[in-house]
C-alpha positions in Angstrom: -0.1 0.0 0.1 1.5 3.5 -1.2 2.4 5.8 1.7 -0.3 8.3 2.7 -2.8 6.4 1.5 -5.6 5.3 4.1 -6.4 1.6 4.3 -10.3 1.0 3.0 -12.3 -0.5 5.4 -12.7 -4.3 4.3 -15.9 -5.4 2.7 -17.9 -8.2 4.7 -18.4 -11.0 1.8 -21.0 -13.2 1.4 -20.7 -16.7 -0.2 -23.0 -15.6 -2.7 -20.6 -13.1 -4.2 -17.7 -15.2 -4.0 -19.4 -18.2 -5.7 -20.6 -16.0 -8.5 -16.9 -15.7 -9.4 -17.0 -19.6 -10.3 -21.2 -20.1 -11.7 -22.5 -16.9 -13.3 -25.4 -15.1 -12.0 -28.2 -14.6 -14.7 -28.8 -11.0 -14.2 -25.5 -9.1 -15.7 -25.9 -6.3 -12.8 -25.2 -9.0 -10.4 -22.3 -10.1 -12.8 -20.7 -6.8 -13.2 -20.9 -6.5 -8.9 -19.5 -9.7 -8.5 -16.8 -8.7 -10.6 -16.1 -5.2 -9.2 -16.1 -7.1 -5.8 -13.2 -9.3 -7.0 -11.1 -6.2 -8.4 -11.8 -4.2 -5.2 -9.9 -6.9 -3.1 -6.6 -5.3 -4.6 -7.5 -2.0 -2.7 -9.3 -3.5 0.5 -9.8 -7.2 1.9 -12.5 -9.1 2.7 -14.0 -10.1 6.1 -16.0 -13.3 6.3 -17.7 -14.8 9.6 -16.4 -18.7 10.0 -19.4 -20.2 8.6 -18.6 -18.8 5.0 -16.0 -21.5 4.2 -18.5 -24.1 5.3 -21.1 -22.6 2.9 -18.2 -22.5 -0.1 -17.6 -26.1 0.0 -21.2 -27.4 0.6 -22.2 -25.1 -2.6 -19.3 -26.3 -4.0 -20.3 -29.9 -3.5 -23.8 -29.7 -4.0 -23.0 -28.7 -7.4 -20.5 -31.5 -8.3 -23.1 -33.7 -6.7 -25.5 -32.3 -9.5 -23.5 -32.7 -12.4 -23.3 -28.4 -12.6 -19.5 -27.9 -11.7 -16.8 -30.7 -12.5 -13.9 -31.4 -10.0 -10.8 -29.7 -11.4 -12.9 -26.4 -12.0 -14.2 -26.9 -8.2 -10.3 -27.5 -6.8 -8.8 -24.4 -9.4 -11.7 -22.6 -7.4 -10.6 -23.2 -4.3 -6.9 -22.8 -5.3 -7.7 -18.8 -6.2 -9.8 -18.2 -3.6 -7.3 -19.4 -1.3 -4.8 -17.2 -2.5 -7.3 -13.6 -2.1 -6.9 -11.2 0.7 -10.1 -12.8 3.1 -9.8 -12.1 6.6 -11.8 -14.9 8.7 -13.2 -13.1 11.9 -12.8 -15.2 15.0 -14.6 -12.6 17.6 -17.2 -14.6 19.0 -18.6 -15.4 21.9 -21.8 -14.5 24.6 -22.2 -10.9 23.3 -21.9 -12.2 19.6 -24.5 -14.6 19.9 -26.7 -12.3 21.5 -26.0 -9.6 19.1 -26.7 -12.3 16.2 -29.7 -14.0 17.6 -31.2 -10.0 18.1 -30.4 -9.3 14.4 -32.0 -12.8 13.2 -35.1 -12.1 15.1 -35.5 -8.5 14.5 -34.9 -8.4 10.6 -36.5 -12.1 9.9 -32.7 -13.8 9.0 -31.6 -17.0 9.6 -28.6 -16.7 12.4 -26.4 -17.4 9.1 -27.1 -14.7 7.6 -27.6 -12.3 10.8 -23.6 -13.6 11.2 -22.8 -11.5 8.3 -24.6 -8.5 9.1 -23.5 -8.3 12.7 -20.2 -8.4 11.3 -20.5 -5.9 8.9 -22.0 -3.5 11.2 -19.2 -4.3 13.8 -16.8 -3.6 11.3 -18.2 -0.8 9.7 -17.8 -2.4 6.6 -19.9 -2.4 3.1 -21.8 -5.9 2.8 -21.1 -7.6 -0.6 -24.4 -10.1 -1.0 -26.7 -11.1 -3.4 -29.8 -12.6 -1.0 -32.2 -9.9 -0.8 -33.4 -10.7 2.9 -30.0 -10.1 3.8 -29.3 -6.9 1.7 -32.7 -5.5 2.8 -31.7 -6.0 6.7 -28.5 -4.5 5.8 -30.2 -1.3 4.7 -33.1 -1.2 7.8 -29.9 -1.4 10.4 -28.2 1.2 8.8 -25.5 -0.7 7.0 -24.2 -0.1 3.6 -23.8 -2.6 0.6 -21.3 -3.2 -1.7 -23.6 -4.8 -4.1 -26.5 -2.3 -4.1 -27.8 -2.6 -7.6 -27.8 -6.0 -7.0 -30.1 -8.5 -4.5 -31.8 -11.2 -6.5 -32.4 -14.6 -5.0 -29.3 -16.8 -4.1 -29.1 -19.7 -5.6 -27.4 -21.6 -2.9 -28.2 -24.8 -1.9 
């Protein structure tokens, strides 16, 4: 990073956006948004909750099982993904549980989606997601979206 430049806040990366780097989204706006987030990682890191890793692997396993993804593509994608500046948040405990639970209840989210929202709000980071309910909850909670024009239903299993 060049001297004198402020480091940009990280972006909280939902699995739906990361998976769009492998499996093309049907909407052009979402494809463009996913690529913009990927290019933006050169200037700022991504931050993910621990569950992100399981969500990625689950979606890839389902894609392979259903014949949508070849093993070679999956392995190549995982190699490329592991080389990106993606940091895993490990700050969990009773306060975190209470906050995630409260966000899930308040916004009608799963605890999984509420974990992304909690992380984005706590870090004052933009949230990159294509999940409509999560994007809506982020806006309602005063959060910022990295993909404001996107937000169709996810195709994760």
